[in-house]
C-alpha positions in Angstrom: 85.8 110.0 99.9 84.5 107.6 97.1 84.5 103.7 97.2 87.5 103.5 95.0 89.5 105.8 97.1 88.5 104.2 100.3 89.6 100.7 98.5 92.9 102.2 97.8 93.2 103.3 101.3 92.5 100.3 102.9 95.1 98.4 100.6 97.6 101.2 101.3 97.2 100.6 105.2 97.6 97.0 104.9 100.7 97.5 102.8 102.2 100.1 105.3 101.6 97.6 108.2 104.0 95.3 106.7 106.6 97.5 105.3 109.1 100.2 106.9 111.8 102.3 105.9 115.3 102.8 107.7 118.4 104.9 107.0 120.0 102.4 105.3 117.1 101.0 103.4 114.4 103.7 103.0 111.0 103.2 101.6 110.4 104.3 98.2 106.7 105.7 98.2 104.6 106.4 95.3 101.8 108.7 94.7 99.9 109.4 91.5 97.1 111.5 91.0 95.2 112.4 87.8 98.0 114.4 86.4 101.1 114.1 88.4 103.6 111.3 89.8 105.4 111.8 92.7 108.1 109.3 94.6 109.7 109.8 98.0 112.4 107.8 99.8 111.3 108.1 103.4 113.3 107.0 106.6 110.2 105.9 108.8 112.5 105.5 112.0 113.3 109.2 112.0 110.0 110.5 110.1 111.9 112.2 107.6 112.0 112.5 103.7 115.5 111.8 102.4 114.8 112.3 98.5 111.8 113.3 96.7 111.1 113.7 92.9 108.0 114.5 90.8 107.1 115.1 87.3 107.5 118.9 87.6 111.3 118.3 88.0 111.4 117.0 84.3 111.7 118.4 81.0 108.5 119.0 79.1 107.9 116.5 76.4 109.3 113.6 78.2 107.6 110.4 76.9 107.4 108.0 79.5 107.0 110.2 82.6 106.5 107.3 85.2 109.8 105.7 84.1 111.5 109.0 84.1 110.6 110.0 87.6 111.9 106.5 88.6 115.1 107.4 87.2 115.5 111.2 88.6 114.6 109.5 92.2 117.4 106.8 91.6 119.8 109.6 90.4 119.2 111.7 93.6 119.3 108.7 96.0 122.6 107.5 94.8 124.0 110.9 95.2 123.2 110.7 98.9 124.6 107.1 98.8 121.6 105.2 99.0 121.4 102.0 96.8 118.7 99.6 98.5 115.2 100.6 99.0 111.9 99.1 100.0 109.2 99.7 97.2 105.9 100.7 98.7 103.2 100.8 95.8 100.7 103.0 97.7 97.8 100.6 97.4 98.0 100.8 93.6 98.2 97.7 91.3 101.5 96.8 90.3 101.0 97.5 86.6 101.5 100.2 84.1 102.8 103.5 85.1 103.5 102.0 88.8 105.7 99.3 87.3 107.3 101.9 84.8 108.1 103.9 88.0 109.7 100.9 89.5 111.5 100.0 86.6 113.0 103.3 86.0 114.3 103.3 89.4 116.1 99.9 88.8 117.7 101.4 85.6 118.9 104.1 87.6 121.0 101.9 90.0 118.4 101.1 93.0 117.8 97.9 94.3 113.9 97.1 95.2 
């Protein structure tokens, strides 16, 4: 692992020590790679993923991909009657694409 990844991993673990998802208020976990965005709603008590979305589920040519992933995960969550979530930024700064994903989830009807 390079030093940048190690620092993100430390931040991620520090965040995860403080927040946890339940069945009533699952954790919205975000991961971004160099090419893709992923979002999951996780019930940490049961240890299972309730809802997942990624940019591969979207139509080609979508302009703001991270916001669209947020809208998609919100749509799927509302389909399972989940309205409130705890946001887990995964060690990333809350700017740019991570903020756009959170804003998309809020636009979709989730309460973060």
